[in-house]
TORZAZA-400498 format. One record per residue (C-alpha): residue in one letter; x, y, z. Coordinates in steps of 0.02 Angstrom, whole numbers, padded with zeros to 5 digits, always signed. Example, Ala and Ser with C-alpha at 12.3 -4.5 7.8 and 13.67 -1.06 7.14 Angstrom:
2
A+00615-00225+00390S+00684-00053+00357
This chain:
1101
M+00144-04041+00756N-00030-04118+00736L-00063-04187+00561S-00236-04112+00556Y-00163-03937+00584S-00045-03964+00439I-00186-04018+00325L-00287-03865+00375G-00134-03755+00343I-00110-03830+00169I-00294-03801+00128L-00277-03619+00179L-00121-03601+00072L-00211-03674-00077F-00353-03551-00054A-00226-03411-00034F-00140-03446-00200G-00307-03478-00285S-00367-03308-00223I-00212-03215-00283S-00222-03297-00455F-00406-03258-00473A-00375-03080-00407L-00239-03044-00535V-00346-03109-00680S-00498-03013-00620F-00398-02852-00594R-00318-02858-00767R-00488-02887-00850R-00586-02764-00743I-00714-02659-00833S-00801-02580-00684N-00770-02524-00505M-00860-02682-00444H-00724-02789-00523T-00591-02682-00440Y-00667-02704-00267F-00691-02891-00300S-00505-02905-00344L-00458-02811-00185L-00568-02929-00083L-00472-03077-00156F-00306-02990-00115S-00362-02972+00067S-00413-03156+00071F-00242-03202+00002F-00151-03113+00144W-00267-03184+00276C-00262-03365+00213L-00074-03361+00178G-00033-03291+00351S-00151-03412+00441G-00090-03562+00342M+00095-03523+00371E+00059-03499+00556L-00011-03677+00567L+00138-03748+00470S+00275-03653+00566W+00375-03745+00702Q+00447-03596+00795A+00341-03481+00905G+00425-03325+00833M+00381-03374+00655K+00203-03415+00707I+00186-03238+00780F+00262-03161+00622W+00141-03253+00504L-00006-03207+00616Q+00048-03024+00604F+00060-03047+00415S-00117-03116+00409Y-00181-02952+00482F-00151-02868+00313G-00305-02967+00261A-00396-02978+00428T-00405-02787+00444T-00450-02747+00262A-00567-02889+00216A-00724-02813+00298P-00699-02635+00225V-00664-02705+00049W-00814-02824+00060F-00922-02673+00111L-00859-02571-00040F-00894-02721-00154V-01074-02728-00087L-01100-02540-00116S-01034-02556-00294F-01144-02708-00325G-01295-02610-00261K-01256-02461-00378Y-01220-02345-00232E-01083-02259-00332K-01119-02090-00254Y-01040-02149-00091L-00884-02220-00171K-00788-02057-00167P-00600-02056-00127Q-00626-01967+00038F-00758-02095+00093I-00644-02242+00049A-00497-02158+00139S-00603-02135+00297L-00649-02322+00294M-00465-02370+00294I-00412-02261+00442I-00449-02394+00576P-00370-02539+00475V-00210-02438+00454F-00210-02398+00641I-00237-02584+00684L-00092-02636+00570I+00024-02511+00656M-00027-02580+00826V-00002-02761+00764F+00181-02733+00719T+00217-02627+00873N+00132-02746+00997P+00296-02792+01085W+00307-02610+01143H+00130-02585+01208H+00045-02760+01216L-00124-02682+01174L-00163-02815+01042W-00100-02971+01129P-00057-02938+01313S+00014-03115+01326I+00056-03263+01211T+00066-03439+01286P+00115-03602+01195V-00008-03747+01215S+00139-03863+01251N+00326-03872+01244L+00324-03976+01086P+00390-03896+00926G+00251-03824+00815S+00124-03822+00956L-00016-03693+00943L-00008-03526+01033I-00143-03459+01147F-00163-03270+01124E-00239-03157+01257Y-00341-03026+01165G-00317-02841+01207P-00419-02683+01165V-00344-02665+00991Y-00402-02841+00944W-00580-02804+00999T-00576-02637+00907N-00540-02730+00745I-00678-02859+00781I-00809-02727+00822Y-00763-02621+00668S-00769-02773+00552F-00935-02833+00624F-01008-02659+00605L-00961-02645+00420I-01026-02819+00380I-01191-02789+00470V-01214-02622+00377G-01173-02710+00212V-01296-02851+00251S-01429-02717+00289V-01398-02638+00119L-01416-02808+00034I-01578-02845+00127H-01646-02677+00067M-01596-02724-00111L-01695-02888-00094S-01857-02789-00082L-01821-02702-00247A-01731-02837-00347P-01817-02949-00475D-01824-03136-00440N-01685-03177-00560K-01561-03074-00461R-01609-03117-00282H-01502-03275-00272K-01348-03164-00301I-01395-03055-00154Y-01421-03209-00043I-01245-03268-00087L-01170-03099-00040I-01266-03096+00125L-01201-03270+00172S-01024-03225+00118G-01025-03086+00248L-01116-03177+00389I-01019-03343+00385P-00850-03266+00439I-00941-03172+00578I-01021-03334+00641F-00856-03427+00640N-00771-03284+00732L-00909-03279+00862I-00888-03467+00891N-00702-03440+00912N-00718-03290+01031V-00848-03368+01147G-00740-03523+01171L-00848-03656+01087I-00693-03729+01002F-00613-03861+01113V-00443-03852+01028P-00336-03726+01124G-00249-03598+01013L-00345-03642+00854D-00430-03492+00765I-00569-03554+00648T-00609-03379+00577P-00503-03413+00419I-00610-03569+00390G-00764-03454+00391L-00673-03339+00269V-00638-03487+00152S-00820-03538+00163G-00876-03362+00117L-00753-03361-00030L-00822-03527-00092L-00996-03451-00094I-00934-03300-00192F-00844-03413-00317I-01006-03512-00338G-01100-03348-00365V-00974-03291-00495F-00963-03453-00595K-01140-03519-00576F-01252-03368-00550N-01151-03235-00644L-01125-03130-00490L-01018-03015-00595D-01149-03016-00732I-01085-02951-00898Q-01259-02887-00937D-01242-02753-00803I-01071-02710-00869A-01130-02706-01048H-01277-02605-00992K-01161-02479-00909I-01042-02473-01058L-01189-02448-01174I-01258-02305-01069D-01086-02225-01049N-01050-02229-01236I-01219-02180-01305T-01218-02005-01381S-01385-01963-01304G-01387-01895-01127I-01470-02015-01004M-01534-01973-00829V-01622-02109-00727F-01733-02055-00581N-01817-02171-00455K-01999-02160-00404D-01951-02026-00276D-01875-01922-00416E-01698-01948-00351L-01560-01962-00480L-01494-02141-00488E-01381-02141-00640V-01312-02027-00776N-01198-02053-00923P-01053-01939-00975A-01158-01853-01109T-01259-01764-00973S-01105-01661-00928K-01151-01548-01076L-01295-01489-00967G-01186-01476-00811V-01253-01638-00735T-01122-01765-00679R-01111-01917-00566D-01081-01795-00422N-01268-01757-00435V-01318-01940-00407G-01435-01950-00255Q-01502-01773-00277N-01687-01735-00305V-01745-01687-00480N-01783-01509-00419E-01603-01490-00363V-01527-01575-00516L-01630-01477-00644A-01634-01311-00548P-01508-01231-00670L-01611-01302-00816P-01790-01236-00792E-01837-01274-00974I-01796-01460-00954K-01878-01465-00782S-02041-01401-00859F-02034-01536-00991Y-01995-01670-00859E-02148-01614-00762K-02247-01618-00926E-02282-01431-00919E-02192-01402-01085L-02258-01500-01235D-02130-01448-01366N-01990-01577-01355E-01862-01465-01443I-01800-01336-01318Y-01668-01200-01328I-01562-01178-01170E-01507-00998-01179H-01366-00992-01051L-01284-01146-01132D-01325-01091-01309I-01381-01266-01361W-01538-01348-01431V-01594-01515-01358Q-01729-01641-01407L-01806-01719-01251E-01896-01881-01214V-01963-01942-01046I-01997-02129-01023D-02086-02199-00871L-02001-02357-00802Y-02095-02508-00734S-02037-02667-00646F-02079-02844-00701E-02231-02833-00591E-02288-02679-00689T-02249-02569-00539Y-02192-02391-00573V-02009-02377-00518G-01950-02213-00597R-01917-02112-00755L-01785-02103-00888L-01748-01932-00961R-01658-01938-01128F-01596-01790-01228D-01505-01767-01393N-01401-01615-01438I-01482-01549-01597T-01392-01383-01596K-01299-01420-01757R-01458-01473-01847R-01555-01321-01788K-01414-01204-01833T-01400-01285-02005E-01587-01263-02032E-01574-01082-01976A-01425-01056-02092L-01522-01129-02239K-01669-01016-02203I-01555-00866-02189S-01462-00915-02348E-01626-00936-02443H-01687-00769-02376K-01522-00687-02422S-01527-00757-02598R-01706-00698-02622T-01662-00529-02548I-01506-00512-02657L-01604-00552-02815Q-01735-00427-02766A-01603-00299-02722I-01504-00314-02884P-01563-00173-02996D-01513-00267-03155M-01639-00355-03269M-01610-00540-03305F-01670-00635-03460V-01645-00813-03520I-01628-00804-03711N-01608-00947-03837R-01501-00949-03994E-01643-00876-04098G-01659-00726-03985N-01822-00780-03902F-01853-00740-03716M-01872-00901-03612D-01879-00825-03437Y-01847-00660-03349N-01827-00568-03181V-01877-00386-03191H-01930-00267-03053N-02105-00203-03072E-02051-00022-03076I-01941-00050-03230K-02031+00005-03390L-01989-00096-03546A-02035-00073-03728I-02159-00217-03709P-02269-00263-03558Q-02188-00384-03436E-02325-00513-03456D-02284-00523-03644I-02097-00546-03624I-02090-00738-03624G-02103-00798-03803S-02063-00629-03882N-01904-00595-03981L-01763-00469-03961S-01824-00379-04115S-01981-00326-04020L-01879-00223-03894G-01850-00081-04016L-01665-00109-04049T-01587-00026-04199S-01539-00146-04337S-01354-00129-04297D-01380-00159-04111L-01494-00308-04149D-01361-00387-04263L-01229-00356-04128A-01339-00437-03995M-01372-00594-04099A-01187-00610-04141K-01139-00597-03957I-01269-00731-03911R-01196-00851-04037M-01018-00816-03978A-01066-00847-03795L-01151-01012-03842D-01015-01072-03959K-00860-01019-03860G-00931-01021-03683S-00858-00846-03657I-00939-00702-03567E-00989-00573-03696Q-01028-00390-03662F-01097-00245-03766E-01193-00082-03749Y-01349-00027-03844E-01483+00107-03849I-01673+00089-03848E-01802+00220-03875L-01922+00215-03729P-02080+00315-03698S-01981+00418-03571G-01836+00446-03690I-01677+00364-03751G-01619+00225-03633Y-01436+00170-03622F-01406-00012-03573E-01260-00130-03546A-01285-00317-03581R-01179-00461-03513L-01208-00634-03585I-01166-00795-03490K-01194-00970-03560L-01322-01070-03459N-01334-01226-03567P-01297-01270-03748G-01450-01177-03811E-01477-01034-03688V-01385-00885-03615L-01419-00779-03462A-01426-00598-03511I-01394-00475-03370I-01454-00304-03426R-01402-00150-03330D-01483+00019-03357M-01338+00139-03390S-01446+00293-03414E-01408+00365-03241I-01223+00325-03259K-01218+00417-03423E-01298+00566-03338I-01169+00552-03195Q-01026+00547-03319K-01093+00704-03398S-01105+00786-03227L-00929+00731-03186L-00861+00815-03340E-00950+00973-03288S-00889+00962-03107E-00709+00928-03158A-00691+01107-03214L-00761+01165-03047Y-00645+01045-02954R-00492+01112-03045T-00543+01289-03003I-00559+01245-02818F-00396+01146-02822E-00302+01295-02891N-00377+01413-02763T-00367+01315-02599G-00248+01446-02527V-00118+01317-02475P+00009+01217-02577T-00085+01062-02637G-00037+00916-02747I-00088+00740-02799F+00037+00598-02813D+00023+00416-02864T+00071+00258-02769E+00252+00276-02828G+00259+00453-02761Y+00261+00549-02926F+00159+00709-02937T+00013+00693-03055L-00064+00862-03018L-00006+01020-02928N-00083+01190-02896Q+00010+01351-02919K+00039+01372-02730M+00134+01207-02723I+00240+01255-02874K+00284+01421-02792F+00316+01340-02620L+00440+01212-02688G+00519+01334-02813Y+00522+01220-02966S+00426+01224-03131R+00273+01114-03155E+00366+01008-03281E+00512+00981-03161L+00397+00933-03017Q+00296+00807-03120T+00457+00711-03157R+00509+00702-02973K+00443+00605-02824W+00354+00692-02681M+00475+00616-02552E+00626+00697-02635F+00579+00862-02552V+00575+00790-02374Y+00712+00834-02250P+00827+00680-02234E+00796+00655-02047D+00607+00654-02075L+00612+00540-02228P+00602+00371-02132M+00446+00429-02043M+00365+00487-02205L+00406+00324-02294Q+00335+00223-02148Y+00173+00323-02152H+00161+00300-02342Q+00182+00111-02328K+00046+00102-02195R-00068+00213-02299E-00052+00099-02450K-00106-00053-02345D-00237+00032-02239P-00270+00218-02261E-00341+00229-02085S-00184+00157-02002A-00072+00306-02044P-00095+00480-01972K-00172+00603-02094I-00099+00759-02016Y+00079+00770-01951E+00229+00885-01950A+00384+00867-02058R+00519+00975-02136L+00525+01009-02325I+00667+01080-02429D+00633+01201-02573S+00739+01235-02727Q+00842+01362-02628K+00887+01229-02497Q+00784+01324-02369V+00703+01212-02237H+00518+01238-02199T+00437+01161-02046S+00267+01113-02114Q+00102+01038-02063I+00063+00905-02192N-00111+00835-02227V-00111+00674-02331D-00261+00567-02376K-00302+00434-02504I-00424+00484-02641P-00573+00363-02636F-00583+00237-02779M-00415+00294-02846D-00233+00242-02823E-00184+00421-02789F-00158+00530-02637V-00191+00714-02606V-00068+00814-02502S-00081+00992-02437V+00058+01088-02349V+00051+01231-02223D+00216+01318-02186I+00219+01333-01995T+00401+01386-01978P+00357+01557-01899L+00233+01471-01783K+00366+01346-01730E+00488+01485-01690V+00357+01565-01577Q+00320+01395-01498M+00505+01367-01464E+00516+01535-01379L+00362+01492-01276T+00434+01320-01234E+00598+01397-01178S+00503+01525-01075E+00398+01387-00997R+00554+01284-00965K+00636+01427-00874Y+00476+01459-00776R+00460+01273-00735E+00642+01266-00682I+00615+01413-00566F+00450+01338-00509E+00528+01169-00470N+00690+01231-00391V+00639+01385-00293Q+00661+01362-00106D+00486+01422-00069V+00338+01313-00116F+00208+01387-00234Y+00034+01315-00229Q-00143+01340-00294A-00302+01275-00213D-00485+01290-00264N-00626+01361-00157Q-00657+01191-00077G-00476+01178-00022Y-00420+01046-00150I-00241+01069-00211L-00238+01114-00396D-00050+01133-00415I+00104+01136-00306S+00288+01151-00344P+00398+00994-00331S+00507+01081-00201I+00374+01028-00074K+00466+00861-00062R+00618+00943+00020Y+00512+01003+00164S+00373+00876+00183G+00431+00713+00101F+00276+00715-00011E+00293+00698-00199R+00200+00831-00296E+00085+00699-00371E+00037+00634-00198L-00034+00804-00149L-00126+00851-00308G-00313+00833-00276R-00296+00819-00087K-00379+00940+00034L-00267+01064+00122D-00364+01032+00284E-00286+00859+00291L-00112+00936+00305Y-00153+01064+00441V-00113+01018+00621Y-00249+01142+00670P-00374+01155+00525E-00455+01307+00606K-00297+01405+00563R-00341+01388+00379E-00512+01464+00413E-00424+01608+00499L-00307+01628+00350L-00453+01628+00226N-00544+01759+00329I-00392+01872+00324I-00376+01849+00135K-00561+01887+00114K-00544+02045+00219E-00370+02108+00172K-00357+02030-00004E-00192+01951+00047V-00098+01875+00192V+00087+01899+00229D+00199+01792+00340F+00052+01700+00418E+00125+01558+00521V+00036+01389+00524Q+00083+01213+00574L+00076+01077+00440K+00107+00889+00448N+00243+00811+00341K+00233+00636+00268R+00296+00558+00430G+00168+00653+00533N+00297+00773+00607V+00253+00957+00630L+00321+01089+00511Y+00310+01275+00549V+00267+01363+00386S+00251+01546+00339V+00111+01576+00213N+00098+01719+00089A-00063+01706-00010H-00195+01800-00110P-00354+01756-00206L-00340+01650-00365L-00443+01729-00506D-00509+01659-00670G-00520+01750-00836D-00677+01841-00777K-00590+01903-00619Q-00696+01784-00514V-00617+01707-00360I-00593+01522-00392G-00472+01484-00252V-00312+01537-00166E-00133+01541-00227G+00026+01585-00138S+00190+01523-00069L+00243+01421+00081R+00409+01442+00169D+00475+01319+00295V+00514+01422+00450T+00539+01273+00565E+00723+01314+00586R+00681+01497+00615R+00553+01443+00743K+00680+01330+00826A+00808+01470+00824N+00681+01587+00905E+00638+01456+01033K+00823+01428+01063I+00851+01614+01089A+00702+01621+01206Y+00770+01469+01295H+00940+01552+01316M+00861+01715+01374E+00757+01622+01502L+00912+01526+01556E+01011+01687+01570E+00874+01764+01673M+00866+01610+01785I+01055+01608+01812M+01057+01794+01845D+00913+01775+01968I+00996+01627+02056S+01161+01722+02066K+01073+01878+02129N+00978+01774+02257F+01142+01716+02334I+01217+01891+02344N+01230+01935+02529K+01121+01786+02572P+01130+01753+02761L+01201+01585+02811E+01041+01531+02895L+00948+01552+02729F+01082+01470+02622D+01010+01294+02624E+00839+01360+02576A+00915+01456+02431V+01010+01301+02370N+00852+01194+02375D+00759+01329+02280A+00898+01341+02151I+00911+01153+02113E+00721+01143+02101R+00716+01286+01975I+00857+01210+01873A+00777+01037+01876K+00610+01105+01819F+00692+01208+01684I+00786+01063+01605Q+00635+00950+01639V+00707+00810+01745D+00624+00703+01879R+00749+00719+02020S+00899+00831+02063Y+01035+00821+02197L+01175+00927+02264F+01301+00819+02359I+01434+00894+02473S+01567+00774+02535S+01636+00768+02712A+01810+00831+02750E+01874+00653+02737G+01783+00633+02570D+01710+00462+02606Y+01526+00506+02632P+01408+00653+02594T+01380+00774+02738N+01253+00886+02654I+01127+00827+02525Y+01004+00942+02439E+00868+00850+02344W+00715+00891+02241S+00594+00767+02160A+00450+00796+02041P+00275+00757+02103G+00250+00569+02117I+00439+00534+02120K+00503+00461+02284L+00644+00553+02374Q+00806+00456+02397M+00897+00569+02523E+00902+00452+02674G+00967+00306+02574I+01098+00413+02487K+01170+00478+02651K+01227+00301+02693L+01327+00283+02532K+01514+00305+02522D+01607+00377+02373P+01728+00230+02353H+01578+00127+02302F+01573+00227+02139P+01750+00232+02069W+01694+00250+01888M+01598+00412+01921A+01744+00478+02027K+01862+00443+01882C+01748+00535+01757F+01735+00685+01877Q+01924+00694+01889E+01950+00682+01700S+01812+00793+01629G+01714+00861+01776V+01551+00788+01710V+01460+00620+01694H+01317+00604+01571I+01228+00439+01534D+01094+00433+01399R+01044+00253+01440I+01090+00170+01604E+01098+00003+01510D+01246+00073+01412L+01356+00094+01567P+01524+00003+01550D+01562-00154+01648E+01676-00057+01768A+01523+00045+01824E+01438-00106+01901N+01407-00021+02069E+01335+00133+01985K+01220+00026+01876E+01156-00066+02031L+01121+00098+02123F+01031+00174+01974A+00927+00016+01953I+00871+00029+02136Q+00823+00211+02109N+00740+00169+01941V+00853+00293+01852K+00848+00283+01661S+00960+00431+01615M+01067+00556+01711V+01194+00696+01705A+01305+00756+01847V+01432+00898+01861A+01576+00896+01985L+01599+01038+02111K+01786+01074+02122V+01883+01193+02232Y+02067+01213+02191G+02056+01054+02087E+01982+00951+02229I+01808+00876+02210I+01699+00934+02353G+01536+00862+02284F+01429+00861+02130I+01260+00918+02067G+01157+00784+01977F+00997+00777+01875Y+00905+00612+01848L+00765+00549+01736V+00663+00401+01800K+00520+00400+01673E+00612+00406+01508E+00783+00409+01427R+00864+00565+01353E+01010+00610+01243W+01102+00749+01334D+01160+00880+01210K+01323+00972+01230E+01238+01139+01256T+01140+01076+01407I+01296+00997+01479N+01394+01161+01458I+01253+01254+01545L+01255+01131+01690M+01445+01146+01703L+01424+01335+01712L+01295+01311+01849G+01420+01195+01934E+01546+01336+01937I+01416+01453+02011F+01370+01326+02146T+01555+01295+02179N+01581+01480+02208L+01426+01491+02316L+01478+01342+02420E+01652+01413+02435K+01578+01579+02488R+01471+01491+02617D+01619+01398+02687K+01722+01558+02694E+01584+01651+02783K+01575+01510+02910A+01762+01525+02933L+01747+01713+02961K+01639+01683+03114Q+01783+01591+03194S+01910+01731+03164L+01962+01837+03314E+02026+01987+03218E+01885+02089+03141K+02002+02189+03025E+02077+02032+02951I+01906+01952+02935L+01833+02106+02850L+01980+02119+02730K+01960+01936+02683E+01775+01964+02661I+01807+02112+02542H+01932+02011+02441H+01814+01865+02442R+01666+01972+02387V+01766+02051+02246K+01826+01883+02186N+01655+01798+02195N+01560+01941+02115M+01688+01954+01976Q+01678+01766+01945I+01489+01767+01941I+01481+01908+01815S+01623+01830+01712S+01516+01675+01701L+01375+01782+01634L+01490+01855+01503N+01548+01681+01452L+01368+01626+01430Q+01330+01776+01320L+01485+01743+01217N+01428+01563+01187L+01256+01618+01133E+01298+01762+01019D+01429+01776+00883E+01371+01939+00808E+01426+02119+00808K+01304+02167+00944T+01402+02055+01063K+01526+02197+01085G+01387+02307+01148L+01330+02174+01270L+01507+02150+01334K+01526+02335+01358E+01366+02341+01461S+01427+02196+01565Q+01595+02280+01591G+01505+02432+01655R+01414+02325+01781I+01577+02245+01836K+01658+02413+01862S+01510+02479+01961M+01528+02334+02085A+01718+02339+02083M+01720+02523+02126V+01610+02489+02278H+01736+02362+02344E+01877+02480+02302K+01797+02618+02405L+01766+02497+02547Y+01945+02438+02546Q+02008+02620+02554S+01883+02669+02689T+01914+02660+02873D+01734+02602+02894L+01734+02440+02800S+01544+02432+02792H+01504+02607+02719I+01564+02714+02574N+01546+02898+02524F+01416+02877+02388G+01431+03055+02320E+01616+03030+02287Y+01581+02856+02217L+01444+02927+02104D+01559+03060+02032N+01695+02933+01991L+01572+02805+01919V+01482+02925+01800K+01641+03007+01737D+01715+02835+01706L+01561+02789+01600F+01582+02947+01495Y+01763+02899+01470S+01721+02718+01426Y+01598+02771+01291G+01717+02904+01222I+01601+03051+01255P+01690+03219+01227T+01661+03348+01365D+01600+03476+01239S+01466+03366+01160I+01361+03295+01302K+01364+03400+01459L+01375+03311+01627V+01297+03389+01783I+01324+03298+01950D+01237+03358+02107A+01277+03229+02241E+01294+03253+02427D+01432+03167+02525I+01323+03036+02604E+01386+02874+02683I+01284+02720+02639N+01315+02537+02676I+01376+02407+02552D+01206+02319+02540T+01133+02481+02473A+01283+02543+02375I+01304+02390+02260P+01126+02384+02190L+01119+02574+02183G+01283+02580+02087L+01216+02451+01964I+01060+02558+01937V+01165+02713+01901N+01273+02613+01781E+01121+02549+01684L+01029+02716+01671V+01181+02824+01625T+01236+02691+01498N+01063+02694+01418S+01069+02884+01404L+01241+02883+01324K+01194+02745+01201Y+01019+02794+01147A+00968+02969+01205F+01079+03073+01091P+01081+03019+00909D+01170+03182+00864K+01288+03169+01013K+01225+03335+01086G+01134+03356+01252K+01147+03353+01440V+01147+03217+01574E+01107+03260+01754V+01142+03150+01905G+01086+03196+02081F+01088+03110+02252Q+01016+03187+02409K+00945+03134+02575V+00778+03208+02627E+00742+03168+02809D+00762+02976+02822E+00740+02944+02635Y+00870+02946+02497I+00828+03012+02321L+00928+02967+02165K+00888+03066+02006I+00957+03030+01833S+00893+03126+01683D+00936+03177+01505D+00861+03293+01374G+00877+03166+01234V+00747+03079+01123G+00661+02994+01269L+00589+02820+01289P+00458+02742+01174P+00284+02796+01233D+00221+02615+01251L+00372+02555+01353D+00327+02479+01523V+00481+02467+01636E+00399+02332+01739T+00366+02215+01595T+00505+02259+01474K+00615+02118+01412T+00767+02234+01398L+00899+02165+01516G+00961+02335+01573L+00791+02408+01621K+00738+02240+01691L+00892+02245+01803V+00848+02422+01857Y+00674+02368+01903S+00735+02212+01993L+00868+02307+02093S+00740+02439+02139E+00631+02304+02212Q+00782+02236+02306L+00805+02410+02384D+00618+02417+02417A+00626+02582+02321T+00495+02683+02228L+00537+02704+02044K+00464+02849+01944V+00490+02881+01760D+00453+03048+01675T+00466+03058+01484A+00389+03232+01459H+00558+03313+01417G+00684+03179+01376T+00693+03045+01510K+00700+03063+01699F+00716+02922+01826E+00685+02958+02010I+00720+02822+02138S+00676+02853+02321F+00716+02728+02459K+00769+02703+02636E+00938+02630+02676I+00940+02441+02694S+01000+02391+02866Y+01175+02323+02855E+01184+02153+02936E+01338+02146+03045R+01460+02004+03014I+01525+01913+03164
């Protein structure tokens, strides 16, 4: 190691330890921010010099690098701290905020992080090369971008600081300029040394002379401190003096910008945060002071209203040593206390003067001999001698009697000798009459007393009047009409009227020895005692009127209204009692009645309400919560229109009330708290006031949502029944070539009815491994899947096959909920975009021949049991129809017509019976009432009418025609027997020709006869007396069926074509099937005439 490097290293170490010692002393004795920043500058120099010195003295390269990294604690912070020191020296305190200082230290912190992480990124020193291989040789550092960032940042801060110092030179007096020169050089010298080092003017490789520049700058600062008082105590003393002076100080420069304030200015809301602001901005909240500052206000004592303080102001213009104007000093003193004291003295003096003037008494200063020395008498008071002659006159001149004069002189001597306050009364004869006076004597000094004389003439007159009014008072007291008494603070009666004596049932003497509280019911006594204690402390704190129970001498309890009040100027209380026991009994009855009414009001199932003419709810029963979810309080004051789904319905309701004076069972739709729709039946009428004027509407609401749902459910079932009947009817005698069309029509109708997006009917091949026939319907916009489905094989869907075998049905609310074993089904449904589905198996003799399915692709659905049962019923119907179709196909292949026809008859009987049994099952599921028996009986009649046709066919040699006259006779007589009609009550007349008609005509015609005769037997004869006529003839090529009765007839407004009655609807439908003309005559009873031509019988192959 070179000796010169070691010496340089030792010098740097000495400066390092000198800096840290000086820094610690300076920091402990700091009295301003400038001292703090000076101490921090010395701390930075310590780190820089210590690190640089140890680098020069280290032998190993690794230690040299470590100490160089250590030196960066000073190298990165020295420039920012020097800059802060300069700002503090220049009194730029407004910039030295914590956030400003923190922003200055961001780059130094970043540089330090990069210094100690250089081995990872090499952005500070890309390479480090020893000068030689000798131990302790210097290192040559290649400088990276981080190094230059630190240099540029440090240079920038020093140049800005130097610029600030140069600006200060133009304003500073001569005796301070040498300090500024020292600070400028202390910043520039390290820059110059660093520039020499960075441009390569040093011919010693690896030697950084910047620390030498730092040491030079420090030497200059030390010289400035010790020789030129750089940290001048005068500035510090000046600041301490300003900060601790009680007066508020604001210093403005020549541009009226605030330079300095002391803490006292905070009373006006001005703090060091305002430093740098213009006077207009600083004094904007203080317009009174601003006017004085601008010399618009001459009075230097100003009241600041919003701060409620008085201040005394002084403005001093400031000049430099060269007599140049440099600014203003605004000083203020808080004189609020002084001004308030002055005001208080004025008020006190005024009060004293006013009190003396207001006191009606006369005041005299009298000496021991009875001579008047001074006086204070109002002008309006007339004395025995003129007021101007009072001073110097004697008591004897006032016109006192000799006895009163002797008494007065004796009292004066006693007051002077004993120092006691003496008092006496006397009379004087005045021009206006005898005057009564009271004198009070107070010793003023050893020879004089103050005599306070009060005119008692009016008081004497008042006392006389009181004696006269006492008699009147007692008369009123005795005749108040209610029990009244007066008791003292201990509760003893001091006075009672006769009503009170009678009410309590004791003698006056007994009552005056007992306390008032002794007559209070025990349970009410604590309350009464509490009120009495409050009344003694503050009469206004206790209620004057309240209810309590009192007990008389007969132990009878009286519920009473008690009125107690304190008698002014006396320690006594007056009490009056009103027995309200009868009133309470009536109130209890009313309360009980109201309770019962309220209980009914709150618990009745219907909701009672009242609304005003504007529709605002005045009252509503709490039972509204059961229906709507609203609390009663939530609805009070709200408009009814807000609850209507269709507000125009309320207008309709009001119009009906206005016209009819009431509305009954008017159905509207209201919204509950969740926004759901409620169907409500309204009964309402006008709400009247006491003058019978309409002030609103009142009525009741009944939730009929369930009734509405039940009606909709009934309508749904009726529509379903009609659809099933129509589908079944459509397949009766349907030719094979039209079968597929009928199936497609049926699955479309069913799909639309249950509102699905797609429906299928699958029929498996004989082998059961693929579908041979597929019937499909899709809603508009839904893609058909038929072609793709035809290629599928049943074994691909074992889970569905298993469900069909076990329960005959598969229903899936959410496809995502399919079990793991239904993986194939889930994949297929995903391809078809199916979200929910239901399918019903088609079974023949326990074997699955296919299934009918209904799919939803737009939404999911929970399939209810009722819908599933309906679809299973439809599955049975389709099974029967498919079986019928297959049988009919098989008939074509038969060689023996007799055998084929017999099988057809048996097949027809079986299928028709099954179809109608299905109808009966549906009706049994829907109805569980007594009228079900009637429905079953009607259905049984229909079954028999069809069964008898097949029976006649089976017995006939012509298997396609029957003798309808014979059939008609048997059918009608069987109906009479079924309904238990005696032969002597309702007469039966049959006029039917023996006419052969085919089966396609006979079956619907037999059903028509069954319906019409059944209606006559059930409804035409309430008294079970009358006649039924049935006729059947052929006129030319037209057949005429007549059925009539002489009963009560049909309702006049009944339209057979549009009636919803199943029987008549069936008659009308079957008539259309026969292409017949239907006539109805209700002139005498009821007569049906049906004329038609025979339907051509389609020959079976």
